[in-house]
MIPANU-466930 format. One record per atom (N, C-alpha, C): z, y, x. Coordinates in steps of 0.02 Angstrom, whole numbers, plus 50000, padded with zeros to 5 digits. Layout:
BEGIN
ZYX/...
***
This chain:
BEGIN
513004822551674/513594825051637/514044829251675/514044829151748/514494833751798/514054840451787/513454841951764/513284848051774/513054851651711/513244846351668/513044848451582/513494854551554/514234853951557/514524857751529/514484864751562/514564863751632/514494872551649/513984872751654/513254871751647/512664874651637/512824878951560/513114873151503/512984875451456/513394880551436/513994882351472/514524887751471/514114893551515/513684892651559/513474898351591/512864901351541/512534897551507/511874897851473/512274902351421/512894900451380/513134905551334/513554909951344/513844910451423/514084915851426/513744921651462/513474918051483/512844922551529/513134926551594/513914922651611/514324924551669/514094918151727/514074920151791/513864914451826/514594913451885/515004914251846/515674912551895/515974905751902/515644902051857/515784892951859/515464891651905/515704887451944/515184882451975/515624873751970/515104869051979/515254862651967/515594858552028/516064856652017/516474853052073/515954846152107/515964847152150/515644841552218/516014837052233/516104830652206/516524826952227/516084819752261/515464820852264/515194814552277/514534816752344/514124813052365/513724814552417/512994810452390/513024806652325/512614804152307/512034808352281/511674806852216/511164809752195/511534814852165/511964813752122/512344817452070/512784822852125/512964821552184/513234828352223/512854831352238/512344830252259/511724834752285/511444837752227/511524834452168/511234840252117/511834844552104/512474843052107/512884846952110/512944853552143/512864852152207/512754856652242/512154860752244/511744857952229/510954862252215/511164865952166/511454863952099/511444868252038/512154873852051/512514873052111/513084878052143/512434884252173/512154880752225/511744887452252/511414889052200/510894887352155/510564890852121/511264895252084/511584895152056/512034900552024/512434903652067/512584903652125/512534906452181/511894916052176/511474909352188/510774914952207/510774919852138/510754916352084/510854919752014/511084925052010/511834924552017/512294930252010/512354933552072/512014933052149/511754937052183/511174940852163/510734937952136/510304944252095/510474947852052/510884944552000/511004948651954/511514955252005/512004955152023/512464960552084/511814964052111/511404960252136/510794966652173/510344971052117/510004966352052/509824970652001/510354976551958/511134973851969/511574978051917/511634984551983/511734983052060/511624989652104/510984993352093/510454990252085/509804993752081/509734998752034/510014995151954/509945000051915/510475005051886/511065005151953/511475009951944/511105015751986/510775013652045/510645018652091/509935022052048/509505018652003/509075021351966/509295026251928/509835025851876/510085028151832/510475036351866/510735034051923/511045040951979/510405045051988/509775042051998/509215044052014/508915050051952/508825045551882/508685048351836/509165056251811/509795055751831/510095059351822/510065065351855/510055065051929/509965069151974/509125072151951/508705068751954/508055071451925/508075075451864/508315073951818/508585077851752/508865085851800/509445083751831/509615089551840/509145094051881/508925093251927/508315095751950/507775100051908/507515095251859/507135097251802/507405103951787/508165102551745/508385109351712/508295114251769/508565114151843/508685120251868/507805121151892/507365119451900/506715120851906/506415125951834/506725121651792/506275125151708/506845130751712/507455131951734/507695138851751/507535143651777/507295141351829/506885146551898/506365148551864/505685142651848/505225147951814/505205149651750/505995150851724/505895155651656/506105162551705/506425161751747/506665168951784/506235172751823/505575167451845/505075169651890/504695171451842/504495170851778/503945173451725/504265179251681/505045179251697/505375186151670/505305189851715/505255190251772/505305193951819/504455195551824/503915190751840/503455193951828/503195199851767/503545198151703/503345202051643/503785207951654/504305209151679/504495215051700/504315219351756/503915214751804/503435219251872/502965222051820/502605218351774/501885220251749/502025227951699/502685227151672/502905231251623/502975239351654/503445238151720/503495242751780/503145244651784/502465242651797/501735245351840/501425247751789/501275247351717/501005248051666/501255255651642/501815254851654/502355261351652/502255266151685/502455266451754/502255269251808/501545271451809/501005267651809/500425270051817/500235275851751/500675274951686/500415279351641/500705284451647/501435285851688/501785291651708/501495294651751/501245290751800/500835295451859/500255298051834/499845293551775/498995296251772/499205302251722/499675303851694/499695311351656/499705315551700/500125319051749/500115322951807/499545322251848/499135316451856/498265315751891/498005320151861/497945317451808/497375320151764/497505328451756/498175330651751/498325339151775/497955341551839/498065337551872/497765339451935/497235340851945/496825334851923/496095335551909/495915341551877/496065342451818/496005347751775/495955353251806/496655356251855/496815362451886/496295363051948/496085357051973/495495356952034/494785359652010/494685356251943/493955357851921/494015366651898/494475369651867/494745374551857/494645378951911/494925377751969/494885382452026/494065381152065/493745375852043/493125376352070/492655378552033/492705380851972/492465385251917/492355390151953/492855393951964/493035402152004/492915401752051/492805397452087/492955397552176/492135398452187/492165404552240/491245406952265/491305405252331/491955403552377/491815402052446/491645394352448/491045394752479/490915386352500/491285382752537/491605384852592/492095379752606/492595378852565/492835382052526/493525382052473/493285377952429/492665377652404/492265372952363/492255364452409/492055364152457/491925359252477/492835355252486/493165358852487/493985356852513/494135354252431/494055357952391/494125357752345/493895351452306/493325349552317/492865345852308/493155337652328/493385340452400/493775332752430/494335330252398/494845337852377/495405337752338/495115332152290/494785334752227/494625330552169/494325324352192/494055322752235/493865316152266/494435312452268/494905313552301/495425309852323/495885308452250/495905313052200/496205313452140/495945307552111/495255309652089/494975304352061/495015297152093/495115293752156/495035289852180/495975285752173/496255290952166/497035289752159/496945288752075/496585291952013/496615289351966/496215281851961/495835281251993/495515276651991/495855267852013/496405271052052/496945266752074/497455264152033/497525271251989/498195268751929/497705265151893/497195266051865/496755261151821/496635254951847/496605253451897/496545245651918/497285242851920/497795246551934/498465244251934/498685241251832/498375246351813/498655245751721/497925238451729/497535239451758/497105232551733/497495226151758/497895227551816/498205221251836/498595219851784/499115224751758/499425222751708/499325219651650/498495223751625/498255219751586/497895211951571/497805210751656/497705205951675/498295198751663/498725200451692/499425197551693/499695197351618/499515200651563/499515199351519/499145196251448/498535194551480/498045191251465/497645195851403/497705202051421/497435207451372/496855212551414/496585210451460/495925211951490/495345211351468/494975216551458/494265215751430/493745218051476/493235215751495/492825217351531/492305219851514/491905225351540/491355228851530/490835229551604/490215228251575/489765229451632/489515238151617/489605239351701/489455245851705/488955245951765/488125247851749/487855249151815/488015256551862/488025256351920/488065260151964/487705260252022/487455265452057/487205268752133/487625266152173/487635259552214/488125260952275/488035265352328/487575268352340/487565273252392/488015279052389/487785282252323/488415288752322/489125286552313/489225280052293/489995278952303/490265279052370/489835274852401/489935275152480/489895281252515/489405285152507/489385291952522/490115295552517/490355296952430/490885299652412/491465296252455/491385288852484/492195288052511/492035290252575/491395289852609/491515293452670/491715299552679/491645303352613/491705311652629/492425312152630/492825308752586/493505309052594/493655308852674/493565307152713/493655305652774/493315310652826/492855314752805/492345317752860/492845324352858/492885327852912/493215332252930/492825338352966/492665342052936/492255347352923/492605354252983/
***
């Protein structure tokens, strides 16, 4: 009888602030004291669980905030990458047009030049201009790769002439 009503009250209210008065040292008194210790422990655990729940809720809020920031930073980085690719593509096209003019003019002068030394210098200039054009094409390819619009083609070539032409650019006669 000593513990029944407080136990019923705790079961119905789910509040652990009620205790059983301990007035004896017999078995009923020991039972009442044990009941109070059990309620103390349950109350302590509930408080600890509530503290942990608040900490976890705070952590979830913080992670959501960080995720929002990370998403915004990712979007900003992707936009910057798109702008960079567009800039590279536009500049490559803008530079390639005058390079084609330079190549054409070098070709015209080569056709009219009779002097062997001038022809060799013009061929070197032509090779340098072709190398720059190839570099511009590579930049355009990079832009296409970043935009997932690159198509690959297989072209066979002889390696030795390519190396020879590369070395000729640095040949001082």
